[in-house]
C-alpha positions as CSV (number, residue, x, y, z in Angstrom):
1,M,42.2,16.8,6.3
2,F,40.3,20.2,6.4
3,L,38.3,19.3,3.3
4,F,37.4,15.9,4.8
5,A,36.2,17.5,8.1
6,L,34.2,20.1,6.1
7,C,32.4,17.4,4.1
8,Y,31.7,15.4,7.2
9,S,30.3,18.4,9.0
10,L,28.1,19.2,6.0
11,I,26.7,15.7,5.9
12,A,26.0,15.8,9.6
13,Y,24.3,19.1,9.2
14,I,22.1,17.9,6.4
15,S,21.2,14.8,8.4
16,L,20.2,17.0,11.4
17,V,18.2,19.3,9.3
18,A,16.4,16.4,7.6
19,S,15.2,15.1,10.9
20,S,13.8,18.4,12.1
21,P,10.0,18.6,11.9
22,T,10.2,22.1,10.5
23,S,12.7,21.3,7.7
24,P,11.6,21.4,4.1
25,F,13.4,18.0,3.8
26,S,11.4,16.5,6.6
27,I,8.7,13.8,6.1
28,A,7.3,14.6,9.5
29,A,6.5,18.1,8.4
30,R,4.4,16.8,5.6
31,Q,2.6,14.1,7.5
32,N,1.5,16.3,10.4
33,T,-0.6,18.7,8.3
34,P,-4.1,17.4,8.5
35,D,-5.6,20.6,7.1
36,S,-3.4,20.6,3.9
37,T,-5.3,20.3,0.7
38,A,-2.6,18.7,-1.5
39,P,0.8,17.0,-1.1
40,D,3.9,19.3,-1.2
41,S,5.3,17.9,-4.4
42,D,8.0,20.5,-4.6
43,K,9.5,19.4,-1.3
44,F,12.0,16.6,-0.9
45,K,10.0,13.5,0.1
46,A,12.4,10.6,-0.2
47,Q,12.3,8.2,2.7
48,Y,14.3,5.3,1.4
49,R,17.2,4.7,-1.0
50,L,16.6,1.9,-3.5
51,Y,19.8,0.0,-4.4
52,G,21.0,-3.3,-5.7
53,F,18.4,-4.0,-8.5
54,V,19.7,-7.5,-8.5
55,G,18.6,-9.4,-11.7
56,C,17.0,-6.2,-13.1
57,S,17.6,-5.1,-16.7
58,N,17.7,-1.4,-17.5
59,P,14.1,-1.4,-18.8
60,E,12.9,-3.2,-15.7
61,K,14.7,-0.7,-13.5
62,D,13.1,2.1,-15.4
63,A,9.7,0.4,-15.0
64,I,10.1,0.3,-11.2
65,Y,11.1,4.0,-11.0
66,A,8.1,4.9,-13.3
67,A,5.8,2.9,-11.0
68,F,7.0,4.9,-8.0
69,R,6.0,8.1,-9.9
70,E,2.6,6.6,-10.7
71,K,2.2,5.6,-7.0
72,D,2.7,9.3,-6.2
73,T,0.0,10.3,-8.7
74,I,-2.5,7.9,-7.1
75,T,-1.8,8.5,-3.4
76,G,-1.3,12.3,-3.9
77,S,-4.7,12.7,-5.5
78,P,-7.2,14.8,-3.5
79,G,-9.5,11.9,-2.5
80,V,-6.5,10.0,-1.0
81,W,-4.6,12.9,0.5
82,N,-7.7,14.2,2.2
83,I,-10.1,11.3,2.7
84,D,-13.9,12.0,2.6
85,W,-14.9,9.9,5.6
86,N,-18.6,10.0,4.6
87,G,-17.9,9.2,0.9
88,A,-18.9,6.0,-0.8
89,A,-15.3,4.7,-1.1
90,A,-14.7,5.1,2.6
91,V,-17.9,3.2,3.5
92,D,-17.2,0.5,0.9
93,Y,-13.5,-0.1,1.8
94,F,-13.1,0.9,5.4
95,G,-16.2,-0.7,6.8
96,N,-19.7,-0.1,8.2
97,I,-20.1,3.6,8.7
98,S,-21.2,3.2,12.3
99,Y,-18.0,1.6,13.2
100,L,-16.0,4.0,11.1
101,M,-17.3,7.0,13.1
102,M,-16.5,5.1,16.3
103,L,-12.8,5.2,15.3
104,Q,-12.8,8.9,16.4
105,T,-10.5,11.6,15.1
106,R,-7.2,10.2,16.3
107,A,-7.8,6.8,14.6
108,R,-9.0,8.5,11.4
109,D,-5.9,10.7,11.4
110,S,-3.7,7.6,11.9
111,L,-5.3,5.9,8.9
112,Q,-4.9,9.1,6.8
113,K,-1.2,9.3,7.9
114,N,-0.6,5.7,6.6
115,F,-1.7,6.9,3.2
116,R,0.5,9.9,3.3
117,N,3.4,7.8,4.4
118,I,2.9,5.6,1.3
119,Y,3.0,8.8,-0.8
120,N,6.2,9.9,1.0
121,F,8.0,6.6,0.3
122,G,10.5,7.0,-2.5
123,D,14.1,7.0,-3.6
124,G,16.7,9.2,-1.7
125,F,20.2,10.0,-0.7
126,W,22.2,7.4,1.3
127,F,23.4,9.6,4.1
128,F,20.1,10.3,5.9
129,R,17.6,7.7,4.9
130,K,17.2,4.0,5.2
131,N,18.0,1.6,2.3
132,T,15.9,-0.9,0.5
133,Q,17.4,-3.6,-1.7
134,V,15.5,-4.3,-4.9
135,F,15.4,-7.7,-6.6
136,C,13.7,-8.6,-10.0
137,H,12.0,-11.9,-10.9
138,D,10.7,-14.9,-9.0
139,L,13.0,-16.7,-6.5
140,A,15.5,-13.8,-6.6
141,I,15.7,-13.5,-2.8
142,D,16.8,-16.0,-0.2
143,G,15.0,-17.1,3.0
144,D,11.5,-18.2,3.8
145,K,9.8,-15.7,1.4
146,K,11.8,-16.9,-1.6
147,R,8.8,-18.6,-3.2
148,D,6.2,-16.0,-2.2
149,C,5.7,-14.9,-5.8
150,S,3.8,-18.2,-6.3
151,R,2.0,-18.4,-3.0
152,A,0.8,-15.0,-2.1
153,P,-1.0,-12.1,-3.8
154,G,0.5,-8.7,-4.6
155,H,3.1,-9.3,-7.4
156,I,5.8,-7.8,-5.1
157,V,7.3,-9.5,-2.0
158,T,8.4,-7.2,0.8
159,V,10.9,-8.5,3.4
160,G,11.7,-6.6,6.5
161,Q,15.3,-6.6,7.8
162,Y,16.5,-8.7,4.9
163,A,20.2,-8.0,5.0
164,D,22.4,-5.6,7.0
165,S,19.2,-4.3,8.7
166,H,17.9,-3.2,5.3
167,D,14.5,-4.2,3.9
168,A,14.1,-5.9,0.5
169,M,11.5,-5.8,-2.3
170,M,11.3,-8.6,-4.9
171,F,9.4,-7.6,-8.0
172,C,7.8,-10.8,-9.4
173,D,7.7,-11.8,-13.1
174,S,3.9,-11.2,-13.0
175,W,4.4,-7.6,-11.9
176,F,6.3,-6.7,-15.1
177,K,3.3,-7.9,-17.1
178,L,0.9,-5.4,-15.6
179,P,0.0,-2.2,-17.4
180,D,1.3,1.2,-16.4
181,L,-1.1,3.7,-14.9
182,E,-2.0,5.6,-18.1
183,T,-2.6,2.3,-20.0
184,A,-4.8,1.0,-17.2
185,K,-6.8,4.2,-17.2
186,R,-7.3,4.0,-20.9
187,N,-8.3,0.3,-20.7
188,G,-10.8,1.0,-18.0
189,L,-12.4,4.1,-19.4
190,T,-12.9,2.5,-22.8
191,S,-14.0,-0.9,-21.4
192,H,-17.5,-2.3,-21.6
193,E,-17.9,-1.4,-17.9
194,P,-15.9,1.7,-16.9
195,F,-17.6,1.7,-13.5
196,D,-15.9,-1.6,-12.5
197,I,-12.7,-0.7,-10.7
198,T,-11.1,-4.1,-11.5
199,N,-10.8,-2.9,-15.1
200,Y,-8.2,-0.4,-14.0
201,D,-5.7,-3.0,-12.6
202,N,-2.1,-1.7,-12.9
203,R,1.4,-2.1,-11.6
204,A,1.5,1.0,-9.3
205,L,-1.5,-0.4,-7.4
206,Y,0.5,-3.3,-6.1
207,L,3.5,-1.1,-5.3
208,I,1.1,0.7,-2.9
209,S,0.3,-2.5,-1.0
210,A,3.9,-3.6,-1.0
211,I,5.1,-0.3,0.5
212,C,2.4,-0.5,3.2
213,L,3.8,-3.9,4.3
214,K,6.8,-1.9,5.7
215,H,6.2,-1.5,9.5
216,D,7.5,2.0,9.6
217,V,5.3,3.2,6.6
218,C,2.0,1.8,7.8
219,P,2.5,1.4,11.6
220,W,-1.2,1.7,12.5
221,P,-3.1,-0.2,13.8
222,A,-0.3,-1.1,16.2
223,P,0.9,-4.8,16.1
224,S,0.0,-7.0,19.0
225,S,0.7,-10.6,20.2
226,G,3.3,-10.9,17.5
227,V,0.8,-10.0,14.7
228,P,2.2,-7.5,12.2
229,A,0.5,-4.1,11.9
230,T,-0.4,-4.8,8.3
231,G,-0.4,-7.7,5.9
232,H,-2.2,-9.6,3.1
233,R,-5.3,-10.6,5.1
234,S,-7.5,-13.7,4.5
235,F,-11.0,-14.9,5.4
236,N,-13.0,-18.1,5.3
237,F,-15.9,-17.3,3.0
238,G,-17.5,-20.7,3.6
239,E,-18.9,-23.0,1.0
240,P,-18.4,-23.1,-1.8
241,H,-15.6,-20.6,-1.7
242,G,-13.4,-21.5,1.2
243,R,-10.5,-19.4,2.5
244,H,-9.1,-16.6,0.3
245,F,-7.0,-13.6,0.6
246,L,-8.9,-10.3,0.9
247,S,-7.0,-9.0,-2.2
248,T,-9.8,-8.1,-4.7
249,P,-12.2,-5.2,-4.5
250,S,-15.2,-7.5,-4.1
251,A,-13.7,-9.5,-1.3
252,I,-12.5,-6.4,0.5
253,K,-15.9,-4.7,0.2
254,Y,-17.8,-7.9,1.3
255,Y,-15.6,-8.4,4.4
256,S,-15.7,-4.7,5.4
257,Q,-19.5,-4.7,5.8
258,L,-19.5,-7.5,8.4
259,R,-20.8,-5.9,11.7
260,N,-18.0,-6.7,14.0
261,S,-15.7,-4.0,15.5
262,F,-12.7,-6.4,15.7
263,Q,-13.1,-7.2,12.1
264,L,-12.9,-3.5,11.2
265,V,-9.4,-3.4,12.6
266,Y,-8.6,-6.4,10.4
267,V,-10.0,-4.5,7.4
268,I,-7.9,-1.4,7.9
269,S,-4.8,-3.5,8.4
270,N,-5.1,-5.1,5.0
271,V,-2.6,-3.7,2.6
272,D,-4.7,-4.7,-0.4
273,M,-7.5,-2.5,1.0
274,Y,-5.1,0.5,0.9
275,A,-4.2,-0.1,-2.8
276,W,-7.8,-0.6,-4.0
277,F,-9.2,2.3,-2.0
278,A,-6.5,4.6,-3.3
279,M,-7.1,3.5,-6.9
280,T,-10.9,3.9,-6.5
281,A,-10.6,7.4,-5.1
282,Y,-8.2,8.4,-7.8
283,I,-10.4,7.1,-10.7
284,Q,-13.3,8.9,-9.1
285,E,-11.7,12.3,-9.8
286,S,-13.3,14.6,-12.4
287,G,-10.3,14.4,-14.7
288,N,-10.7,10.6,-14.8
289,L,-14.0,8.8,-14.6
290,G,-15.6,11.6,-12.7
291,H,-18.0,9.3,-10.8
292,Y,-17.7,6.7,-8.1
293,P,-16.8,3.3,-9.7
294,L,-19.3,1.4,-7.8
295,R,-18.7,-2.1,-9.2
296,P,-18.1,-4.8,-8.4
297,Y,-21.3,-5.2,-6.4
298,V,-21.2,-7.5,-3.4
299,P,-22.2,-10.2,-2.7
300,D,-23.6,-10.7,-6.3
301,E,-20.2,-10.1,-7.9
302,L,-17.9,-11.6,-5.2
303,N,-14.7,-12.7,-6.9
304,F,-11.2,-13.8,-5.9
305,D,-7.8,-13.5,-7.6
306,G,-7.1,-17.3,-7.3
307,W,-4.8,-17.1,-4.3
308,V,-5.9,-19.6,-1.6
309,A,-4.7,-18.6,1.9
310,N,-2.7,-21.2,3.8
311,E,-2.8,-22.5,7.3
312,A,-0.5,-19.7,8.6
313,D,-3.1,-17.2,7.6
314,A,-5.8,-19.3,9.2
315,E,-3.8,-19.3,12.4
316,L,-3.5,-15.5,12.3
317,M,-7.3,-15.3,12.1
318,K,-7.6,-17.6,15.1
319,Q,-5.1,-15.4,17.1
320,L,-7.3,-12.3,16.4
321,D,-10.6,-14.2,17.0
322,L,-11.8,-12.9,13.6
323,D,-12.7,-16.0,11.6
324,M,-16.4,-15.5,11.3
325,G,-16.8,-17.6,8.1
326,A,-18.7,-20.8,7.9
């Protein structure tokens, strides 16, 4: 009985310490340091426990864990951890610079915090962090998102409050066919066009967007009128394109330059923007490409990933009064 009480007290103490903003275990302590120059990789940063791995082979489970480490490499890089708000990547992906500066310090800090939350998301101990159930392969989950591997971009399906108040992540068949980060870097740097960011496509990139779909990871901009804070956003590009998700660098960059302050909010709530901005800032580092990967150019190289947005996405645009396409 004494041993049980001692163990219980120890667990309660660790839980209390982990929630303290001054604790080395605390995520809040890391996120509220706007002047920091690098992530504290030596500190405990796990926010969620991954469990289940339903339908996953051992190599697939290993690939998922490896992608989490690659995600840390990308989002912990200097250009993502401390965003250059006047840099080319910020202007290209976040929107017209005049609107960007209108966001003010508080809004910029909120956007920066979203990126740091993505970095902080990882595996952890069960007694003081939330759980996320992992599924492998198409159709592995139940519910209305069961078929989302074949009808939405991203290669990973994120479901909030899936079972027992736990979130779920379904890694689609297509995700396991994507290259790892090192292979993607090698492919891009040795390609015929190393300044085209699309040549660096990789599995960790889509993990970033999937994590940002979690409402407690990317809570800003705040949801309103039943519209989630973040999502895979779409836009009617007019003839001959029609409506597509803003899931490619060219589509994101094209939309971000439209001079409409409401649309800027739509840009910075797009989870695919987070992924491609982070990858662009990472590749720009001196140890990688060393220069800004300015392609694709828009609108000359406007391209889509093949996903056509459905009526639900069109209705979302109508709710936000953002559908400026033809």
